[in-house]
Residue frames as qw, qx, qy, qz and C-alpha x, y, z in Angstrom:
[[0.055, -0.499, -0.863, -0.050, 149.33, 97.89, 113.29],
 [0.156, -0.223, -0.068, -0.960, 146.56, 100.49, 112.99],
 [0.022, 0.397, 0.831, -0.388, 143.66, 100.56, 115.44],
 [0.170, -0.287, -0.404, -0.852, 140.39, 101.84, 113.97],
 [0.148, 0.293, 0.711, -0.622, 137.69, 102.88, 116.44],
 [0.524, 0.487, 0.181, -0.675, 134.11, 103.11, 115.21],
 [0.139, -0.278, 0.835, 0.455, 134.96, 100.30, 112.82],
 [0.251, 0.425, 0.865, 0.089, 131.32, 99.51, 111.97],
 [0.170, 0.742, 0.253, -0.597, 130.36, 103.10, 111.12],
 [0.636, 0.749, 0.182, -0.038, 130.07, 104.70, 107.71],
 [0.214, 0.866, -0.449, 0.045, 133.65, 106.01, 107.81],
 [0.445, -0.545, 0.704, -0.096, 135.29, 103.33, 109.96],
 [0.853, 0.170, 0.490, -0.055, 134.02, 100.36, 107.99],
 [0.667, 0.738, -0.016, 0.098, 135.38, 101.82, 104.75],
 [0.037, -0.844, 0.522, -0.114, 138.66, 102.79, 106.43],
 [0.696, -0.303, 0.650, -0.038, 139.20, 99.22, 107.59],
 [0.837, 0.433, 0.330, 0.047, 138.60, 97.97, 104.05],
 [0.418, 0.876, -0.211, 0.115, 141.05, 100.48, 102.53],
 [0.274, -0.739, 0.607, -0.104, 143.78, 99.71, 105.06],
 [0.801, -0.084, 0.593, -0.008, 143.44, 95.96, 104.59],
 [0.757, 0.625, 0.172, 0.083, 143.59, 96.37, 100.80],
 [0.229, 0.889, -0.359, 0.167, 146.81, 98.37, 101.28],
 [0.754, 0.181, -0.569, 0.272, 148.36, 95.49, 103.23],
 [0.122, -0.531, 0.476, -0.690, 148.13, 97.02, 106.71],
 [0.357, -0.246, -0.864, 0.257, 147.52, 95.04, 109.88],
 [0.309, -0.427, -0.090, -0.845, 144.32, 96.34, 111.45],
 [0.112, -0.287, -0.851, 0.425, 142.50, 96.03, 114.75],
 [0.255, -0.460, -0.421, -0.739, 138.84, 97.02, 114.39],
 [0.064, -0.164, -0.704, 0.688, 137.17, 98.37, 117.53],
 [0.368, -0.389, -0.412, -0.738, 133.40, 98.62, 117.94],
 [0.429, -0.289, 0.485, -0.705, 130.95, 98.68, 120.83],
 [0.862, 0.056, 0.305, -0.401, 129.07, 95.65, 119.55],
 [0.724, -0.024, 0.634, 0.271, 129.87, 92.46, 117.64],
 [0.358, 0.751, -0.232, -0.504, 131.07, 93.02, 114.09],
 [0.887, 0.270, 0.297, 0.227, 131.90, 91.18, 110.91],
 [0.086, -0.845, 0.357, 0.389, 135.35, 92.26, 109.74],
 [0.689, 0.584, -0.401, -0.156, 137.48, 91.34, 106.70],
 [0.965, -0.076, -0.142, 0.207, 139.68, 88.27, 106.89],
 [0.656, 0.219, -0.248, 0.678, 142.89, 88.94, 108.77],
 [0.119, -0.608, 0.123, -0.775, 141.47, 91.82, 110.82],
 [0.314, -0.184, -0.789, 0.494, 141.49, 91.50, 114.58],
 [0.321, -0.642, -0.324, -0.616, 138.27, 92.66, 116.21],
 [0.276, -0.108, -0.674, 0.676, 138.00, 94.04, 119.73],
 [0.280, -0.719, -0.529, -0.354, 134.72, 94.96, 121.39],
 [0.390, -0.269, -0.400, 0.784, 135.04, 98.04, 123.61],
 [0.021, -0.913, -0.400, -0.078, 133.26, 101.25, 124.59],
 [0.433, 0.480, -0.135, 0.751, 135.29, 104.44, 124.12],
 [0.400, -0.755, 0.013, -0.520, 133.60, 105.73, 127.25],
 [0.832, -0.516, 0.201, 0.023, 135.64, 103.17, 129.23],
 [0.337, 0.802, -0.490, -0.053, 139.26, 103.78, 128.15],
 [0.432, -0.460, 0.771, -0.086, 140.65, 100.87, 130.17],
 [0.824, 0.248, 0.486, -0.155, 138.73, 98.51, 127.89],
 [0.603, 0.771, -0.180, -0.094, 140.86, 99.64, 124.95],
 [0.354, -0.707, 0.604, 0.104, 144.12, 98.37, 126.45],
 [0.717, -0.019, 0.673, 0.180, 144.10, 94.96, 124.68],
 [0.617, 0.726, 0.296, 0.073, 143.23, 96.55, 121.33],
 [0.125, 0.964, -0.234, -0.011, 146.14, 99.00, 121.55],
 [0.689, -0.470, 0.503, 0.226, 148.83, 96.40, 122.26],
 [0.616, -0.002, 0.592, 0.519, 151.36, 96.37, 119.43],
 [0.379, 0.824, 0.404, 0.116, 149.74, 99.30, 117.57],
 [0.469, 0.004, 0.099, 0.878, 151.63, 102.13, 115.87],
 [0.119, -0.122, -0.182, -0.968, 148.67, 104.36, 115.00],
 [0.100, 0.451, 0.797, -0.389, 145.13, 105.08, 116.17],
 [0.139, -0.355, -0.440, -0.813, 142.10, 106.38, 114.29],
 [0.091, -0.285, -0.715, 0.631, 139.94, 107.96, 116.97],
 [0.151, -0.645, -0.558, -0.500, 136.29, 109.01, 116.99],
 [0.174, -0.313, 0.341, -0.869, 134.81, 111.66, 119.26],
 [0.727, -0.354, -0.493, -0.322, 133.01, 109.35, 121.68],
 [0.686, -0.397, -0.465, 0.394, 132.88, 109.12, 125.45],
 [0.168, -0.967, -0.052, -0.186, 134.04, 111.83, 127.82],
 [0.624, -0.675, 0.311, 0.240, 137.64, 110.91, 128.59],
 [0.709, 0.677, -0.175, 0.093, 139.86, 111.58, 125.58],
 [0.034, -0.768, 0.601, -0.218, 142.87, 111.96, 127.84],
 [0.729, -0.266, 0.603, -0.186, 142.31, 108.48, 129.25],
 [0.884, 0.430, 0.181, 0.006, 142.21, 107.02, 125.74],
 [0.473, 0.805, -0.296, 0.201, 145.33, 108.88, 124.65],
 [0.354, -0.679, 0.608, -0.210, 147.26, 108.02, 127.81],
 [0.841, -0.063, 0.534, -0.067, 146.62, 104.32, 127.17],
 [0.769, 0.633, 0.032, 0.084, 147.57, 104.71, 123.51],
 [0.177, 0.842, -0.465, 0.210, 150.87, 106.36, 124.39],
 [0.560, -0.496, 0.636, -0.190, 151.61, 103.72, 127.06],
 [0.894, 0.181, 0.409, -0.032, 151.01, 100.99, 124.47],
 [0.508, -0.251, 0.510, 0.647, 153.56, 102.52, 122.10],
 [0.419, 0.753, 0.477, 0.176, 151.19, 104.23, 119.68],
 [0.428, -0.230, 0.107, 0.868, 153.01, 107.07, 117.93],
 [0.085, -0.064, -0.368, -0.924, 150.34, 108.61, 115.72],
 [0.205, 0.499, 0.756, -0.371, 146.69, 109.55, 116.25],
 [0.070, -0.184, -0.469, -0.861, 144.20, 110.76, 113.66],
 [0.169, 0.373, 0.665, -0.624, 141.05, 112.27, 115.14],
 [0.003, -0.459, -0.662, -0.593, 137.78, 112.47, 113.21],
 [0.034, -0.388, -0.444, 0.807, 136.22, 115.70, 114.47],
 [0.266, 0.751, 0.604, 0.014, 133.62, 118.14, 113.16],
 [0.312, 0.480, 0.203, 0.795, 133.79, 121.25, 111.02],
 [0.341, -0.834, -0.315, -0.299, 131.64, 122.88, 113.69],
 [0.681, -0.488, -0.156, 0.524, 134.63, 123.09, 116.05],
 [0.412, 0.004, 0.181, 0.893, 136.06, 125.75, 113.78],
 [0.066, -0.440, -0.409, -0.797, 132.85, 127.54, 112.84],
 [0.552, -0.607, -0.155, -0.551, 130.72, 127.25, 116.01],
 [0.413, 0.226, -0.759, 0.450, 133.04, 126.41, 118.93],
 [0.346, -0.229, 0.441, -0.795, 130.48, 127.54, 121.50],
 [0.864, 0.011, -0.009, -0.504, 128.23, 124.64, 120.43],
 [0.906, 0.229, -0.354, 0.038, 130.77, 121.97, 119.47],
 [0.285, -0.767, 0.503, -0.280, 132.58, 121.89, 122.82],
 [0.906, -0.205, 0.366, -0.063, 132.69, 118.11, 123.03],
 [0.859, 0.385, 0.074, 0.330, 134.73, 117.52, 119.85],
 [0.169, 0.871, -0.266, 0.377, 136.74, 120.65, 120.70],
 [0.615, -0.642, 0.424, -0.172, 137.76, 118.95, 123.96],
 [0.939, 0.056, 0.289, 0.180, 138.95, 115.91, 122.02],
 [0.583, 0.719, -0.063, 0.373, 140.95, 118.12, 119.66],
 [0.175, -0.860, 0.362, -0.315, 142.63, 119.86, 122.60],
 [0.811, -0.406, 0.419, -0.042, 143.50, 116.51, 124.21],
 [0.886, 0.344, 0.169, 0.262, 144.98, 115.20, 120.95],
 [0.368, 0.834, -0.166, 0.376, 147.13, 118.31, 120.51],
 [0.261, -0.758, 0.498, -0.332, 148.64, 118.02, 123.98],
 [0.981, -0.131, 0.034, -0.137, 148.98, 114.21, 123.86],
 [0.372, -0.642, 0.626, 0.239, 152.64, 114.11, 122.89],
 [0.687, 0.207, 0.664, 0.210, 151.73, 111.92, 119.90],
 [0.047, -0.080, 0.514, 0.853, 152.05, 112.84, 116.24],
 [0.308, 0.518, 0.688, -0.404, 148.53, 114.06, 115.52],
 [0.051, -0.100, -0.503, -0.857, 146.27, 115.07, 112.68],
 [0.325, 0.399, 0.602, -0.611, 142.69, 116.34, 113.00],
 [0.013, 0.243, 0.727, 0.642, 140.10, 115.73, 110.29],
 [0.272, 0.334, 0.425, -0.796, 137.14, 118.10, 110.61],
 [0.145, 0.294, 0.852, 0.409, 134.36, 116.58, 108.57],
 [0.379, -0.005, -0.077, -0.922, 131.45, 118.53, 107.20],
 [0.760, 0.078, 0.364, -0.533, 128.04, 116.88, 107.05],
 [0.276, -0.186, 0.906, 0.261, 128.25, 113.34, 105.70],
 [0.469, 0.075, -0.544, -0.692, 126.29, 112.18, 102.67],
 [0.365, -0.135, -0.920, 0.040, 125.41, 109.11, 104.71],
 [0.197, 0.164, 0.514, -0.818, 123.14, 111.28, 106.88],
 [0.545, 0.120, -0.344, -0.755, 120.68, 110.63, 104.08],
 [0.320, -0.068, -0.945, 0.015, 120.28, 107.10, 105.47],
 [0.194, 0.209, 0.586, -0.759, 117.78, 108.79, 107.80],
 [0.560, 0.294, -0.144, -0.761, 115.48, 108.73, 104.75],
 [0.096, 0.186, -0.949, -0.238, 115.92, 105.02, 104.09],
 [0.199, 0.311, 0.890, -0.270, 112.66, 103.82, 105.62],
 [0.380, 0.641, 0.312, -0.590, 110.40, 106.52, 104.18],
 [0.308, 0.534, -0.543, -0.570, 111.99, 106.23, 100.75],
 [0.005, 0.064, -0.990, -0.122, 111.64, 102.43, 100.80],
 [0.147, 0.417, 0.857, -0.266, 108.02, 102.48, 101.95],
 [0.244, 0.809, 0.437, -0.308, 106.62, 105.72, 100.50],
 [0.562, 0.383, 0.263, 0.684, 109.27, 107.10, 98.11],
 [0.137, -0.935, -0.148, -0.291, 109.26, 110.23, 100.29],
 [0.597, 0.006, -0.342, 0.725, 112.05, 112.22, 101.95],
 [0.238, -0.922, -0.260, -0.159, 111.58, 114.95, 104.56],
 [0.597, -0.120, -0.194, 0.769, 113.99, 117.61, 105.81],
 [0.050, -0.889, -0.243, 0.385, 113.98, 121.27, 106.83],
 [0.072, -0.768, 0.314, 0.554, 115.45, 124.14, 104.79],
 [0.838, 0.356, 0.412, 0.026, 114.73, 122.49, 101.44],
 [0.620, 0.731, 0.084, 0.274, 116.69, 124.87, 99.25],
 [0.207, -0.900, 0.384, -0.023, 119.73, 125.74, 101.37],
 [0.878, 0.350, -0.304, 0.115, 122.86, 124.05, 100.08],
 [0.501, -0.729, 0.466, 0.031, 125.86, 122.63, 101.90],
 [0.511, 0.563, -0.638, -0.126, 128.93, 120.80, 100.54],
 [0.854, -0.333, 0.333, -0.221, 128.25, 117.45, 102.22],
 [0.117, 0.622, -0.765, -0.120, 131.05, 114.89, 101.96],
 [0.875, 0.071, -0.434, -0.201, 131.17, 111.23, 100.99],
 [0.715, -0.606, 0.335, -0.096, 132.20, 109.09, 104.00],
 [0.930, 0.160, 0.140, 0.300, 134.33, 107.04, 101.60],
 [0.408, 0.742, -0.148, 0.511, 136.36, 110.19, 100.85],
 [0.426, -0.779, 0.317, -0.333, 136.79, 110.85, 104.58],
 [0.927, -0.254, 0.270, 0.055, 137.98, 107.25, 105.00],
 [0.801, 0.440, 0.031, 0.404, 140.39, 107.52, 102.09],
 [0.091, 0.832, -0.256, 0.484, 141.85, 110.74, 103.50],
 [0.676, -0.627, 0.321, -0.214, 142.18, 109.10, 106.92],
 [0.963, 0.022, 0.164, 0.212, 144.02, 106.14, 105.38],
 [0.574, 0.646, -0.100, 0.493, 146.43, 108.47, 103.59],
 [0.186, -0.820, 0.290, -0.457, 147.08, 110.51, 106.73],
 [0.844, -0.449, 0.274, -0.105, 147.63, 107.36, 108.82],
 [0.930, 0.090, 0.227, 0.273, 150.05, 105.82, 106.33],
 [0.581, 0.593, 0.055, 0.555, 151.93, 108.75, 104.79],
 [0.455, -0.341, -0.239, 0.787, 154.33, 111.34, 106.24],
 [0.152, 0.220, 0.229, 0.936, 153.76, 115.08, 106.09],
 [0.361, -0.605, -0.483, -0.520, 150.47, 115.42, 107.96],
 [0.522, -0.379, -0.571, 0.507, 151.63, 115.81, 111.56],
 [0.162, -0.405, -0.275, 0.857, 150.21, 118.85, 113.31],
 [0.131, -0.078, -0.466, -0.872, 147.71, 119.56, 110.52],
 [0.371, 0.403, 0.653, -0.523, 143.96, 120.17, 110.74],
 [0.014, -0.033, -0.695, -0.718, 142.02, 119.44, 107.55],
 [0.530, 0.315, 0.364, -0.698, 138.43, 120.40, 106.79],
 [0.157, 0.025, 0.910, 0.382, 136.76, 117.80, 104.57],
 [0.513, 0.448, 0.281, -0.676, 133.78, 118.63, 102.37],
 [0.673, 0.414, 0.588, 0.172, 132.24, 117.53, 99.12],
 [0.442, 0.098, 0.375, 0.809, 132.88, 119.30, 95.80],
 [0.112, -0.321, -0.325, -0.882, 129.77, 121.48, 95.59],
 [0.360, 0.024, 0.477, -0.801, 126.69, 122.74, 97.42],
 [0.302, -0.260, -0.821, -0.408, 123.64, 120.49, 97.31],
 [0.458, -0.262, 0.215, -0.822, 120.27, 121.16, 98.90],
 [0.449, 0.012, 0.828, -0.334, 118.06, 118.61, 100.67],
 [0.707, 0.509, 0.197, -0.448, 115.64, 118.80, 97.73],
 [0.490, 0.651, -0.539, -0.213, 118.46, 118.09, 95.28],
 [0.090, -0.356, 0.919, -0.144, 119.74, 115.19, 97.37],
 [0.627, 0.215, 0.631, -0.403, 116.27, 113.63, 97.43],
 [0.686, 0.626, -0.101, -0.357, 116.10, 113.99, 93.64],
 [0.241, 0.593, -0.765, -0.064, 119.52, 112.32, 93.35],
 [0.392, -0.102, 0.875, -0.266, 118.24, 109.39, 95.39],
 [0.716, 0.454, 0.333, -0.412, 115.29, 109.13, 93.02],
 [0.527, 0.684, -0.437, -0.252, 117.63, 109.11, 90.02],
 [0.024, -0.440, 0.894, -0.086, 119.71, 106.37, 91.62],
 [0.482, 0.114, 0.799, -0.341, 116.56, 104.31, 92.24],
 [0.041, 0.108, 0.772, 0.626, 115.10, 104.94, 88.82],
 [0.189, -0.679, -0.657, -0.269, 111.84, 106.40, 90.15],
 [0.028, -0.678, 0.069, -0.731, 110.88, 109.75, 91.67],
 [0.423, -0.337, -0.650, 0.534, 111.28, 110.52, 95.36],
 [0.148, -0.839, -0.323, -0.412, 108.80, 113.10, 96.66],
 [0.384, 0.099, -0.435, 0.809, 110.35, 115.76, 98.90],
 [0.364, -0.804, -0.426, -0.200, 108.40, 117.22, 101.84],
 [0.250, 0.491, -0.354, 0.756, 109.88, 120.22, 103.64],
 [0.508, -0.524, -0.609, 0.310, 109.71, 120.12, 107.44],
 [0.154, -0.931, -0.001, -0.330, 109.24, 123.20, 109.56],
 [0.211, 0.559, -0.618, 0.512, 112.06, 124.13, 111.90],
 [0.573, -0.364, 0.455, -0.577, 109.90, 123.02, 114.83],
 [0.973, 0.089, -0.020, -0.213, 109.23, 119.61, 113.28],
 [0.694, 0.465, -0.461, 0.301, 112.93, 119.10, 112.63],
 [0.104, -0.556, 0.575, -0.591, 113.80, 120.18, 116.18],
 [0.801, -0.238, 0.298, -0.460, 111.36, 117.66, 117.66],
 [0.954, 0.244, -0.173, -0.010, 112.78, 114.87, 115.51],
 [0.501, 0.544, -0.504, 0.447, 116.43, 115.69, 116.30],
 [0.347, -0.581, 0.448, -0.585, 115.76, 116.09, 120.02],
 [0.959, -0.157, -0.011, -0.236, 115.01, 112.38, 120.24],
 [0.943, 0.002, -0.034, 0.332, 118.70, 111.55, 119.77],
 [0.474, 0.451, -0.153, 0.741, 120.72, 114.79, 120.15],
 [0.322, -0.481, -0.445, 0.684, 121.43, 117.05, 123.14],
 [0.163, 0.891, 0.391, -0.165, 119.60, 120.38, 122.93],
 [0.116, -0.793, 0.270, 0.534, 122.68, 122.56, 122.22],
 [0.311, -0.159, 0.779, 0.521, 123.70, 120.27, 119.36],
 [0.316, 0.626, 0.709, 0.077, 120.16, 120.34, 117.96],
 [0.092, 0.934, 0.149, -0.313, 120.24, 124.14, 117.90],
 [0.229, -0.619, 0.525, 0.537, 123.72, 124.20, 116.39],
 [0.380, 0.122, 0.834, 0.380, 122.75, 121.70, 113.71],
 [0.271, 0.781, 0.562, -0.025, 119.60, 123.64, 112.82],
 [0.043, -0.882, 0.111, 0.455, 121.67, 126.82, 112.59],
 [0.287, -0.359, 0.705, 0.541, 124.12, 125.18, 110.18],
 [0.327, 0.362, 0.832, 0.264, 121.32, 123.71, 108.06],
 [0.145, 0.835, 0.531, -0.020, 119.19, 126.84, 108.02],
 [0.076, 0.994, -0.082, 0.005, 121.67, 129.72, 108.20],
 [0.885, -0.053, 0.035, 0.460, 125.10, 128.35, 107.30],
 [0.234, -0.831, 0.199, 0.464, 128.07, 130.63, 107.70],
 [0.525, 0.746, -0.343, -0.223, 130.20, 131.38, 104.63],
 [0.054, -0.534, 0.843, -0.025, 132.88, 128.97, 105.92],
 [0.564, 0.055, 0.786, -0.248, 130.28, 126.19, 106.17],
 [0.701, 0.618, 0.241, -0.262, 129.18, 126.75, 102.56],
 [0.255, 0.794, -0.503, -0.229, 132.68, 126.87, 101.08],
 [0.987, 0.119, -0.099, 0.052, 133.92, 123.61, 99.51],
 [0.478, -0.743, 0.430, 0.187, 137.33, 122.75, 100.96],
 [0.580, 0.637, -0.489, -0.141, 140.32, 121.85, 98.76],
 [0.403, -0.559, 0.708, -0.158, 141.68, 119.36, 101.32],
 [0.873, 0.107, 0.465, -0.099, 140.30, 116.12, 99.81],
 [0.736, 0.670, -0.025, 0.094, 141.74, 116.90, 96.39],
 [0.055, 0.843, -0.507, 0.171, 145.01, 118.13, 97.87],
 [0.527, -0.439, 0.709, -0.163, 145.54, 114.91, 99.82],
 [0.774, 0.159, 0.611, -0.050, 144.11, 112.36, 97.39],
 [0.177, -0.290, 0.604, 0.721, 145.05, 114.00, 94.09],
 [0.057, -0.369, -0.774, -0.512, 141.47, 113.88, 92.81],
 [0.340, -0.338, 0.013, -0.877, 138.28, 115.85, 93.44],
 [0.336, 0.024, 0.795, -0.504, 135.88, 114.64, 96.13],
 [0.029, 0.295, 0.898, 0.326, 132.99, 112.50, 94.92],
 [0.339, -0.220, -0.124, -0.906, 129.63, 114.19, 94.25],
 [0.547, -0.047, 0.574, -0.608, 126.50, 113.26, 96.20],
 [0.818, 0.300, -0.163, -0.463, 125.10, 111.42, 93.16],
 [0.486, 0.390, -0.779, 0.072, 128.02, 108.98, 93.36],
 [0.151, -0.137, 0.814, -0.544, 127.18, 108.12, 96.98],
 [0.678, 0.169, 0.240, -0.674, 123.50, 107.80, 96.09],
 [0.744, 0.353, -0.475, -0.311, 124.24, 105.32, 93.32],
 [0.346, 0.282, -0.856, 0.260, 126.42, 103.16, 95.59],
 [0.161, -0.018, 0.731, -0.663, 123.93, 103.32, 98.44],
 [0.547, -0.019, -0.312, -0.777, 120.74, 102.76, 96.45],
 [0.523, -0.120, -0.840, -0.080, 120.23, 99.14, 97.66],
 [0.153, -0.197, -0.705, 0.664, 119.51, 100.43, 101.19],
 [0.296, 0.258, 0.146, -0.908, 116.66, 102.55, 99.81],
 [0.355, 0.009, -0.736, -0.576, 114.96, 99.95, 97.58]]
């Protein structure tokens, strides 16, 4: 059995679907109630309270773990005690490029590496699904706003991250590996807004925010160091943050999906 934490998120929901389609037994873990595919066991738990995961981990062989809560060692200790042998951690590309900012996911990575379990770390770049932040303004005003309009990054489709996670959970040869996951090419915020317009069949107007406007918006839901780190990546990305990674194609045997593919699949949320 495979336990998937964050099972209602953009990556976790798709991972559950892929694993079920492959014939795996799955326990889906989320903080709130969730609708899950037939045959999937659901367990409601908060990763910040590792003891609450104990029932979900019973009988499991593998764990897909998000960076959430502050006690990765507590989670991993309970996983090992339950007989889990493999853990796949979804982390952030920023651990490798800006470790001074991304200390929280770095702590999870360190705990996974010393856990005694077979481990693999997936360092995701920015997800295409971050564009859901535009859903309301695109639905109501056909407008998208973001800072740094013409600076490109190789954002990644969450479905590709999920497919890689499923492969790593189910196949041998990935133990002790750290993979950076990105999309196939650089796209700018302006280009992503245009792609949403193409998917909807009508133009989406793009409005560039100032750095200060973006900081104020992000500060409502991010800690200050993460806000500054995120703005630095968006506005002055390092060469490593702009370089498309070969990992998705190497693992899946096909190129990662372009942003336009995600936009077409996600268009109903923006109508």
